[in-house]
C-alpha positions as CSV (number, residue, x, y, z in Angstrom):
1,M,-78.1,-60.3,-41.2
2,T,-80.8,-57.7,-40.9
3,G,-78.3,-55.2,-39.7
4,E,-76.4,-55.5,-43.0
5,L,-79.5,-54.3,-45.1
6,V,-79.0,-50.6,-45.6
7,D,-82.2,-48.5,-45.6
8,R,-84.5,-51.6,-45.6
9,T,-86.2,-51.1,-42.2
10,D,-89.4,-49.8,-43.7
11,L,-89.5,-52.6,-46.3
12,L,-88.9,-55.3,-43.7
13,D,-91.6,-53.9,-41.4
14,R,-94.1,-53.9,-44.3
15,I,-93.2,-57.5,-45.3
16,R,-93.5,-58.6,-41.6
17,A,-97.0,-57.0,-41.4
18,A,-98.1,-58.6,-44.7
19,L,-96.8,-62.0,-43.7
20,V,-99.3,-62.0,-40.8
21,Q,-102.0,-62.0,-43.4
22,G,-100.5,-64.6,-45.7
23,S,-97.7,-64.8,-48.2
24,V,-95.6,-62.1,-49.9
25,L,-94.2,-61.9,-53.4
26,L,-91.0,-60.0,-53.9
27,H,-90.4,-59.0,-57.5
28,G,-88.1,-56.6,-59.4
29,P,-85.0,-56.5,-61.5
30,A,-81.9,-58.6,-60.7
31,G,-79.6,-57.1,-58.1
32,I,-82.0,-55.0,-56.0
33,G,-81.7,-57.2,-52.9
34,K,-84.7,-59.6,-53.0
35,T,-82.7,-62.6,-51.9
36,A,-80.9,-60.6,-49.1
37,V,-84.3,-59.5,-47.8
38,L,-85.6,-63.1,-47.9
39,D,-82.5,-64.4,-46.2
40,A,-82.7,-61.7,-43.4
41,L,-86.4,-62.5,-42.7
42,A,-85.7,-66.2,-42.7
43,E,-82.8,-65.8,-40.3
44,E,-84.9,-63.5,-38.1
45,A,-87.8,-66.0,-38.0
46,G,-85.4,-68.9,-37.2
47,S,-83.7,-67.0,-34.4
48,A,-87.1,-66.1,-32.9
49,G,-88.1,-69.8,-32.8
50,S,-90.6,-69.4,-35.6
51,R,-91.2,-72.1,-38.2
52,Y,-91.2,-71.2,-41.8
53,S,-91.4,-73.3,-45.0
54,G,-88.7,-71.4,-46.8
55,A,-88.7,-69.2,-49.8
56,V,-89.5,-70.3,-53.3
57,R,-87.1,-68.7,-55.7
58,R,-88.0,-68.8,-59.4
59,R,-86.6,-67.1,-62.4
60,P,-89.2,-65.5,-64.7
61,S,-90.1,-67.6,-67.7
62,P,-88.9,-66.5,-71.1
63,N,-92.5,-65.7,-71.9
64,C,-92.9,-63.3,-68.9
65,R,-93.2,-59.7,-70.0
66,T,-92.6,-56.6,-68.0
67,S,-94.7,-53.5,-68.3
68,P,-93.7,-51.1,-71.1
């Protein structure tokens, strides 16, 4: 699936590097490809024989405010 992500090579590299240190939180508006990025990384980890616990996907609470 990683091949289907257009212009995401740099983002995927930065996430991989951050995952070595711990967890990563992807955030942003709907439709920017957060789930596609997570799915690509999970697929990559699985095909490399790595174990992963999976992604937690949550919707923001109604009380969550974005920066003005």
